[in-house]
C-alpha positions as CSV (number, residue, x, y, z in Angstrom):
1,M,8.5,39.2,-80.9
2,S,10.8,36.4,-80.2
3,K,11.5,36.1,-76.0
4,T,15.6,36.3,-75.2
5,P,17.2,34.3,-73.6
6,S,17.0,34.9,-70.3
7,E,13.3,35.3,-70.8
8,L,12.7,31.3,-72.2
9,K,15.0,30.2,-69.0
10,A,13.1,32.3,-66.4
11,E,9.5,30.8,-68.1
12,I,11.0,27.4,-68.4
13,L,12.0,27.1,-64.9
14,R,8.4,29.0,-63.9
15,L,6.1,26.1,-65.8
16,T,9.2,23.7,-64.2
17,R,8.3,24.1,-61.2
18,E,4.5,24.0,-61.7
19,Y,4.5,21.0,-63.0
20,S,6.7,19.5,-60.4
21,A,4.7,21.1,-58.2
22,Q,1.3,18.7,-59.4
23,V,3.5,15.8,-60.5
24,H,5.9,15.0,-57.6
25,G,3.6,15.7,-54.4
26,A,3.9,12.8,-53.1
27,N,7.7,13.6,-52.2
28,R,7.5,16.3,-50.4
29,P,8.6,16.4,-46.7
30,A,5.8,14.9,-44.4
31,T,4.8,18.7,-42.8
32,E,4.0,19.6,-46.6
33,L,2.8,16.4,-48.1
34,S,-1.5,16.9,-48.8
35,R,-2.5,13.2,-50.3
36,P,-4.2,11.4,-47.2
37,F,-3.0,8.3,-46.0
38,E,-4.6,5.0,-46.3
39,P,-4.0,2.1,-44.3
40,G,-3.0,-0.9,-45.5
41,I,-3.1,0.7,-49.4
42,T,-0.6,3.2,-48.9
43,T,2.8,2.2,-48.8
44,V,5.3,3.0,-46.2
45,P,8.5,3.2,-47.4
46,Y,11.6,1.9,-45.6
47,A,13.4,5.1,-47.1
48,G,13.0,7.5,-50.2
49,R,13.1,10.6,-51.8
50,V,12.6,13.4,-50.4
51,F,12.6,17.1,-52.4
52,T,10.3,19.6,-53.7
53,E,10.4,22.0,-56.8
54,D,13.8,23.7,-55.7
55,E,15.4,20.3,-56.3
56,V,13.7,20.1,-60.0
57,E,14.4,23.4,-61.5
58,A,18.1,23.2,-60.2
59,A,18.3,20.2,-61.7
60,V,16.8,21.6,-65.1
61,N,18.6,25.4,-64.8
62,A,21.8,23.4,-64.6
63,T,21.2,21.5,-67.4
64,L,20.6,24.4,-69.5
65,D,23.4,26.2,-68.5
66,F,24.3,22.5,-70.4
67,W,28.0,22.5,-68.7
68,L,27.4,19.1,-67.3
69,T,30.5,18.2,-66.2
70,L,31.1,18.6,-62.4
71,G,31.9,22.5,-62.5
72,P,30.4,25.6,-61.0
73,E,27.7,23.9,-59.0
74,G,29.8,21.4,-57.9
75,D,32.5,23.8,-56.8
76,A,30.1,25.0,-54.9
77,F,28.3,22.2,-53.4
78,E,31.7,20.8,-52.2
79,R,32.3,24.3,-50.5
80,E,29.0,24.3,-49.0
81,F,29.1,20.6,-48.4
82,G,32.8,20.9,-46.2
83,A,31.7,24.2,-44.3
84,F,28.1,22.0,-43.0
85,L,30.8,19.2,-41.6
86,G,33.4,21.0,-40.5
87,V,36.0,19.5,-42.8
88,K,38.7,21.1,-44.6
89,H,37.4,19.9,-48.3
90,S,34.7,17.6,-49.7
91,L,35.5,16.2,-53.0
92,V,32.0,15.0,-54.3
93,V,32.1,11.9,-56.1
94,N,29.2,9.3,-58.4
95,S,28.4,7.3,-55.2
96,G,29.3,6.5,-52.0
97,S,30.6,3.2,-52.7
98,S,33.1,4.6,-55.2
99,A,34.4,7.8,-51.6
100,N,34.9,4.4,-49.6
101,L,37.4,3.3,-52.5
102,L,39.2,6.5,-53.1
103,A,39.2,7.1,-49.1
104,L,41.4,3.9,-49.3
105,A,42.9,4.0,-52.4
106,A,43.9,7.8,-50.9
107,L,46.0,5.7,-48.3
108,T,48.0,3.9,-50.9
109,T,50.3,6.5,-52.0
110,H,54.1,6.6,-52.7
111,K,53.7,10.1,-51.8
112,L,52.9,8.9,-48.1
113,P,55.7,8.4,-46.0
114,E,56.7,4.5,-45.8
115,R,55.2,4.0,-42.0
116,K,52.1,5.4,-43.3
117,R,51.5,4.4,-46.4
118,L,49.0,1.5,-47.3
119,L,50.6,-1.4,-48.7
120,R,49.8,-4.7,-50.5
121,G,48.8,-7.3,-47.2
122,D,49.0,-5.0,-45.0
123,E,46.0,-5.1,-42.7
124,V,42.7,-2.5,-41.8
125,I,40.5,-3.3,-38.9
126,T,36.8,-2.8,-39.6
127,V,33.6,-4.7,-38.5
128,A,32.2,-7.6,-39.2
129,A,28.5,-6.6,-39.9
130,G,27.5,-3.8,-42.5
131,F,27.3,-3.0,-45.8
132,P,30.0,-4.8,-48.5
133,T,31.1,-1.8,-49.9
134,T,32.8,-0.8,-46.4
135,V,35.1,-3.2,-46.7
136,A,35.5,-4.1,-50.4
137,P,38.1,-1.7,-51.5
138,I,39.7,-2.6,-48.2
139,V,40.4,-5.8,-50.8
140,Q,40.2,-4.3,-54.3
141,N,43.5,-2.2,-52.9
142,G,45.4,-5.8,-51.8
143,A,45.2,-5.5,-48.2
144,V,43.3,-7.7,-45.6
145,P,40.2,-6.6,-43.4
146,V,40.3,-7.7,-39.7
147,F,36.7,-7.7,-38.6
148,I,36.0,-7.0,-35.3
149,D,32.6,-8.0,-34.0
150,N,29.5,-5.5,-33.4
151,D,27.6,-4.6,-30.5
152,P,24.2,-5.9,-31.0
153,V,22.8,-3.0,-29.3
154,T,24.4,0.0,-31.1
155,G,25.6,-1.9,-34.1
156,N,28.7,-0.4,-33.7
157,A,32.3,-1.9,-33.4
158,R,33.2,-3.7,-29.8
159,V,36.2,-1.2,-29.9
160,E,37.4,-4.0,-26.8
161,Q,38.1,-6.2,-29.4
162,L,40.3,-3.4,-31.4
163,E,43.8,-4.3,-29.6
164,E,43.4,-7.8,-29.9
165,A,43.0,-7.1,-34.0
166,F,45.9,-4.9,-34.1
167,A,48.9,-6.3,-35.7
168,P,52.3,-4.5,-35.2
169,G,53.9,-2.5,-38.4
170,R,50.8,-4.3,-40.4
171,T,47.7,-2.9,-38.9
172,K,47.4,0.2,-41.0
173,A,44.3,2.0,-40.4
174,V,40.8,1.6,-39.1
175,M,37.4,2.2,-41.8
176,M,34.4,1.2,-40.2
177,A,30.7,2.8,-40.6
178,H,28.4,4.6,-37.9
179,T,25.7,1.8,-38.1
180,L,22.5,3.3,-39.3
181,G,23.2,6.6,-38.1
182,N,23.9,5.8,-34.7
183,P,27.8,7.4,-33.9
184,F,30.3,4.3,-32.9
185,D,32.9,5.1,-30.1
186,L,34.9,7.6,-31.4
187,A,37.1,8.3,-28.2
188,A,37.7,4.9,-28.3
189,V,38.7,4.4,-31.4
190,L,40.5,7.9,-31.7
191,E,42.8,6.6,-29.0
192,F,43.8,3.3,-30.0
193,C,44.5,5.0,-33.1
194,R,46.4,7.9,-32.0
195,Q,48.5,5.6,-29.3
196,H,49.4,3.1,-32.5
197,D,49.9,6.1,-35.5
198,L,46.7,5.1,-37.5
199,W,44.6,6.2,-40.1
200,L,40.4,6.2,-39.5
201,I,38.3,6.4,-42.5
202,E,34.8,7.5,-40.8
203,D,32.3,5.5,-43.2
204,N,29.4,8.2,-42.7
205,C,27.4,7.7,-45.7
206,D,24.2,6.7,-43.1
207,A,24.6,8.9,-40.3
208,L,25.4,12.5,-42.0
209,G,23.7,14.9,-39.4
210,S,24.4,13.2,-36.1
211,T,27.0,14.4,-33.6
212,Y,29.4,13.0,-31.0
213,S,30.2,14.8,-27.6
214,L,33.7,14.3,-25.5
215,P,35.0,16.3,-23.3
216,V,37.1,19.0,-24.4
217,D,40.2,18.3,-22.0
218,Q,39.6,14.5,-23.7
219,A,39.4,16.6,-27.3
220,R,42.3,18.5,-26.7
221,A,44.3,15.0,-25.7
222,L,42.9,13.4,-29.2
223,G,44.8,16.4,-31.0
224,L,41.5,17.6,-32.4
225,S,42.7,21.3,-32.8
226,H,40.4,21.3,-35.7
227,L,37.2,21.2,-34.0
228,L,38.3,23.2,-31.1
229,K,39.4,26.0,-33.3
230,I,35.8,25.9,-34.7
231,A,33.8,25.3,-31.4
232,E,35.4,28.6,-30.4
233,T,34.3,30.7,-33.1
234,G,30.8,30.0,-31.6
235,T,29.9,30.2,-35.1
236,H,28.8,26.5,-36.4
237,P,25.7,25.1,-35.8
238,L,27.1,21.5,-34.9
239,I,30.6,22.4,-33.8
240,R,30.0,24.0,-30.4
241,F,31.2,23.6,-26.7
242,D,27.9,22.1,-24.2
243,D,27.2,22.1,-20.7
244,G,26.3,19.8,-19.1
245,G,28.1,16.5,-17.0
246,P,27.3,12.9,-16.3
247,G,23.8,11.8,-17.5
248,S,22.5,16.0,-18.6
249,E,20.4,16.6,-20.7
250,A,22.0,19.5,-21.4
251,S,25.1,18.2,-22.5
252,L,23.1,16.7,-25.8
253,P,23.2,18.4,-29.4
254,T,20.2,20.5,-30.5
255,V,19.7,20.5,-34.7
256,G,19.7,23.4,-36.6
257,L,21.5,25.4,-39.2
258,A,20.8,28.8,-37.3
259,K,23.4,30.5,-35.9
260,V,24.8,30.4,-32.2
261,G,26.0,33.4,-31.5
262,G,29.3,35.3,-33.2
263,Q,31.3,35.4,-30.0
264,R,34.1,33.5,-29.0
265,S,33.0,31.2,-26.6
266,E,34.9,30.1,-23.5
267,V,36.3,27.3,-23.0
268,R,35.6,25.3,-19.4
269,G,37.1,22.1,-18.5
270,S,33.8,21.0,-17.7
271,Q,32.6,21.0,-21.3
272,L,31.9,18.6,-24.3
273,L,32.7,19.4,-27.7
274,T,30.4,18.5,-29.9
275,A,30.6,17.9,-33.8
276,P,29.2,16.3,-36.6
277,T,30.0,12.7,-37.5
278,G,32.9,12.8,-40.5
279,A,34.7,15.4,-38.6
280,W,36.7,12.7,-36.8
281,G,39.1,11.0,-38.6
282,D,41.5,11.3,-41.2
283,L,38.9,10.6,-44.1
284,S,35.3,10.1,-43.8
285,T,32.6,9.0,-47.0
286,Q,28.8,10.3,-47.5
287,S,26.1,8.8,-49.7
288,F,24.3,10.8,-51.5
289,Y,21.9,7.7,-53.3
290,P,18.4,8.5,-52.7
291,P,17.4,6.2,-49.3
292,H,20.3,8.5,-47.6
293,H,20.0,12.1,-45.3
294,I,20.2,14.4,-48.9
295,T,20.1,12.7,-52.5
296,L,22.0,13.6,-55.7
297,G,20.1,10.7,-57.1
298,E,23.4,9.3,-56.7
299,G,26.6,10.7,-55.3
300,G,28.9,10.8,-52.9
301,A,32.1,12.8,-51.0
302,V,35.4,11.7,-49.5
303,N,35.7,14.2,-47.0
304,V,39.5,15.6,-46.0
305,V,39.4,16.5,-41.9
306,S,42.7,18.5,-41.6
307,H,45.5,16.8,-43.4
308,M,45.2,18.9,-47.2
309,P,47.4,16.6,-48.4
310,L,45.0,13.6,-48.6
311,K,42.8,16.1,-50.5
312,T,45.3,15.6,-53.6
313,Y,45.6,11.9,-53.6
314,A,42.1,11.2,-53.1
315,E,41.5,13.9,-56.1
316,S,44.1,12.3,-58.4
317,F,42.4,8.7,-57.6
318,R,39.1,10.0,-58.6
319,D,40.3,11.4,-61.2
320,W,42.5,9.1,-64.1
321,G,44.9,8.9,-61.6
322,R,46.4,12.2,-63.1
323,D,48.7,14.2,-61.3
324,C,47.2,17.7,-62.4
325,W,44.7,19.0,-60.1
326,C,43.7,21.7,-62.5
327,A,39.5,21.8,-62.3
328,A,37.6,21.3,-65.2
329,G,38.1,24.1,-67.7
330,K,41.7,25.3,-66.1
331,D,45.2,25.1,-67.5
332,N,48.0,25.9,-65.9
333,T,47.2,26.6,-62.1
334,C,50.8,25.0,-61.6
335,Q,52.3,28.5,-63.4
336,K,54.6,24.8,-65.0
337,R,52.5,22.6,-66.8
338,Y,55.2,22.5,-69.3
339,G,57.8,22.2,-66.3
340,W,57.5,19.3,-65.0
341,R,59.8,16.0,-65.8
342,L,58.1,12.6,-63.6
343,G,58.8,9.1,-64.1
344,E,60.2,8.1,-67.4
345,L,58.8,10.6,-69.4
346,P,60.2,13.6,-71.8
347,S,60.9,16.6,-69.7
348,G,58.1,19.6,-70.0
349,Y,55.7,16.4,-71.4
350,D,52.2,18.0,-70.6
351,H,51.0,17.7,-67.3
352,K,47.6,17.5,-67.7
353,Y,48.5,14.0,-68.9
354,I,50.8,13.1,-66.4
355,Y,49.8,9.9,-64.1
356,S,51.1,10.1,-60.9
357,H,48.1,6.5,-59.9
358,V,46.4,3.9,-61.0
359,G,43.0,5.7,-60.9
360,Y,39.1,6.1,-61.9
361,N,36.8,8.3,-63.6
362,L,34.0,8.6,-60.2
363,K,33.3,12.0,-60.4
364,P,29.4,13.1,-61.3
365,I,27.7,15.8,-63.3
366,D,26.8,19.3,-62.5
367,P,23.1,19.0,-62.5
368,Q,23.3,16.4,-59.2
369,A,26.0,19.2,-57.4
370,A,22.8,21.6,-58.3
371,I,20.3,19.0,-56.6
372,G,22.7,18.8,-54.0
373,R,23.1,22.4,-52.6
374,Q,19.4,22.7,-52.3
375,Q,18.8,19.5,-50.4
376,L,21.7,20.7,-48.0
377,K,19.2,23.7,-47.5
378,K,16.7,20.9,-46.0
379,L,18.7,18.7,-44.0
380,P,18.6,20.7,-40.5
381,G,14.6,19.7,-41.2
382,F,15.3,16.1,-42.6
383,M,17.5,15.5,-39.5
384,A,14.8,17.2,-36.6
385,A,12.4,14.5,-38.3
386,R,14.6,11.6,-38.2
387,I,15.1,12.0,-34.4
388,R,11.5,13.0,-34.2
389,N,10.3,10.0,-36.2
390,W,12.3,7.2,-34.0
391,E,11.2,8.7,-31.2
392,L,7.4,8.3,-31.8
393,L,8.2,4.6,-32.8
394,R,10.3,3.4,-29.8
395,T,7.6,5.3,-28.0
396,G,5.1,3.6,-29.4
397,L,5.9,0.5,-29.8
398,A,7.6,0.5,-25.8
399,D,5.6,-2.5,-24.0
400,L,7.0,-4.8,-27.3
401,E,10.2,-5.2,-25.1
402,E,9.2,-8.8,-24.0
403,F,9.5,-9.0,-27.9
404,F,12.1,-7.8,-29.5
405,A,15.4,-5.7,-28.7
406,F,15.6,-2.3,-30.0
407,S,18.9,-0.3,-30.1
408,L,20.7,2.5,-27.9
409,P,22.9,5.0,-29.4
410,T,26.8,4.8,-28.4
411,H,26.8,5.1,-24.7
412,A,23.1,5.2,-23.3
413,V,22.3,2.5,-20.8
414,G,18.7,2.7,-21.2
415,W,15.3,4.8,-22.3
416,T,12.5,6.0,-20.7
417,P,10.4,8.0,-22.4
418,A,11.3,10.5,-20.8
419,G,15.1,10.0,-22.9
420,F,17.8,7.9,-23.1
421,V,19.8,7.1,-19.5
422,W,23.5,7.2,-19.8
423,S,26.7,5.3,-18.9
424,G,28.2,6.9,-15.7
425,A,31.4,5.5,-17.0
426,T,31.8,7.9,-19.3
427,Q,31.1,11.5,-20.3
428,A,31.0,11.4,-23.8
429,R,27.4,11.4,-25.4
430,S,26.0,10.4,-29.3
431,T,23.0,12.0,-30.8
432,P,21.9,9.6,-34.3
433,S,20.5,11.0,-37.2
434,W,19.0,7.7,-37.6
435,F,18.9,6.2,-41.3
436,G,16.8,3.7,-39.7
437,F,14.4,2.2,-36.8
438,M,16.1,-0.9,-35.6
439,L,14.0,-4.0,-33.7
440,R,15.8,-7.0,-32.8
441,V,13.4,-10.3,-32.2
442,R,14.1,-11.8,-29.5
443,P,15.0,-15.8,-29.4
444,E,11.8,-17.2,-27.1
445,A,9.6,-14.9,-29.1
446,P,6.4,-16.5,-30.5
447,F,7.2,-14.9,-34.1
448,T,10.5,-15.9,-36.1
449,R,11.9,-13.1,-37.8
450,R,11.5,-13.7,-41.4
451,E,7.4,-14.1,-40.0
452,F,7.7,-10.6,-38.8
453,A,9.0,-9.5,-41.9
454,C,6.8,-10.6,-44.0
455,H,3.6,-9.5,-42.1
456,L,5.0,-5.8,-42.2
457,E,5.7,-6.3,-46.6
458,K,2.0,-8.1,-46.6
459,H,0.8,-4.6,-45.0
460,K,2.9,-2.7,-47.2
461,I,5.6,-1.2,-44.9
462,G,9.0,-1.8,-46.0
463,S,11.3,-3.2,-44.0
464,R,15.4,-4.0,-44.4
465,M,17.9,-6.3,-42.6
466,L,21.4,-4.8,-41.7
467,F,22.1,-5.3,-45.4
468,G,25.3,-7.3,-45.3
469,G,25.0,-8.9,-41.8
470,N,27.6,-10.6,-41.2
471,L,29.8,-10.0,-44.2
472,T,32.4,-13.5,-43.4
473,R,28.7,-15.3,-44.2
474,Q,28.2,-14.0,-47.5
475,P,29.1,-15.5,-50.3
476,A,32.0,-13.8,-51.9
477,F,33.7,-13.6,-48.4
478,V,33.5,-17.0,-48.0
479,Q,35.0,-17.6,-52.2
480,L,37.4,-15.0,-50.7
481,K,38.1,-17.6,-47.8
482,R,38.9,-20.2,-49.6
483,D,40.6,-19.1,-52.7
484,N,43.2,-17.5,-50.4
485,P,42.8,-18.4,-46.1
486,Q,44.9,-15.1,-45.3
487,A,42.1,-13.1,-47.0
488,F,40.7,-11.4,-44.1
489,R,41.2,-12.4,-40.2
490,Q,38.5,-12.0,-37.4
491,V,38.5,-11.6,-34.1
492,G,36.7,-14.1,-31.5
493,D,33.7,-16.2,-33.0
494,L,31.7,-13.1,-34.0
495,A,29.0,-13.9,-32.6
496,G,27.0,-10.3,-32.1
497,A,27.5,-9.5,-35.9
498,D,26.1,-13.5,-36.4
499,E,22.9,-12.2,-33.8
500,L,22.3,-8.9,-36.1
501,M,21.9,-11.1,-38.9
502,H,19.7,-13.6,-37.4
503,Q,17.3,-11.7,-35.0
504,A,17.9,-7.5,-36.5
505,I,15.7,-5.7,-39.1
506,F,15.1,-2.2,-39.4
507,I,12.2,0.5,-40.9
508,G,12.2,3.4,-41.7
509,T,12.3,7.0,-40.1
510,Y,13.2,9.1,-43.4
511,P,11.3,12.6,-43.8
512,G,8.7,11.6,-45.9
513,L,7.2,9.8,-43.2
514,T,4.0,10.9,-41.7
515,P,2.4,10.7,-38.4
516,S,-0.6,8.8,-39.7
517,M,2.0,6.2,-41.6
518,L,4.1,6.0,-38.2
519,N,1.4,5.2,-36.0
520,Y,-0.3,2.7,-38.5
521,E,3.1,0.3,-38.4
522,I,3.0,0.9,-34.9
523,E,-0.9,-0.4,-34.8
524,V,0.1,-3.2,-37.6
525,I,3.6,-4.0,-35.3
526,T,1.6,-4.3,-32.0
527,R,-1.8,-6.4,-33.6
528,F,1.2,-8.8,-35.1
529,V,3.0,-9.4,-31.0
530,R,-0.4,-9.9,-29.6
531,D,-1.8,-12.6,-32.0
532,A,1.7,-14.2,-32.1
533,R,1.1,-14.3,-28.3
534,N,-2.5,-15.7,-28.6
535,G,-1.4,-17.9,-31.0
536,R,-3.4,-16.5,-34.0
537,A,-0.5,-15.4,-35.9
């Protein structure tokens, strides 16, 4: 007797899991790896895919259903991911770079009031050192990037330059990334944006799971009611109230997705509001490219934090620029499909084919979202591993501060084996879900960054520089300035961005790294420094 379709599917999925368990063992989380690490033979990547048979089964299952275009898995992923961040809506797209493009494009819509709309020639404040597609959408939409400098210690913006970058009547937005998972100074940036009525786009591509904390009274003053309301329920794992004063470890967030209780929290003025990066601005973006915190293969998301009309605008630009907001496979959601008259089209023209924006097609496919749903379940463990791996590297390399300058979380002023030392100037705190472990080779070190990078590569240790370094030095931006001297502005000499460009390098913290791999990295780096100091490198 032939098998039924459901029986065939069950058998296919059983075999899929069996196949994946045999073939993809090297991609499991470090805690589940069975293959022994061979120092000097096994490559230690800076990043990589971490998955189990769960993701492979989900992808095959969705493919067998053969919906293909964004559908039920996409809808579910958007809901689940939005709930994780605590945002109103998450709009899944085909890459993090596309997410940045759509987030910026959404601010150009004619549906916004003139004073809020980003027009050609308007300015967007950003940061000089980072990844190019944080900045490219500004140029691509006809706006002018205004570069402020980086603080080499955090990798993030020197927020004291924001006022100098501001141009009344021209500055409309701030768009910057949380560098290598380290939250930028959200308190200062939000205060600046509120003061000047500016949009804030958080590029959260490298920082999924990072959290930021600031006093509850300050959160109220900044109008963060959407986060305060969630924290008051006492049910969200990342958006909550934490006790503790300046420098208190009790004020630091913990990692996990377990419920923290179902009762409403009593709010005291001394408490801190803690929430994930990507939930503080107006819009935020994610990348799900394999090196990032979770992967859909490719993929990204635009997160609408609280102002829901932005979802409609971003979705329109994502979906060819159409005015219709029907989901794939749905018709007449508005109940007046043939009752619209827009532009110079005849009355009653099919709303599914009315275009209010000059848009794109930047959707992913449903099997990708199915993978993402499984990855999201593993995210708490991934976050914990990244923090743990960063700490292991920092502790192991603590004796090399004469040769390397190490990163600090925003608002930290020092590190000890017992934890970070926090600034007394603010109660705000940050807890990075580190994308990488950055070192800056000191100018007085007896070796160069190039020599250090080559040594790591020789010993099969993956590394990267800080993406594009000072972007104003990149050929594309040099040519842009040559073609149009007003194409972008900068504040000061960008010395911090240059320092990162010349001295910074990072190695991995991703959850596929085992303690043996991390200890090997520490050993290789320590031996290299010792030999260089003794003239034998």
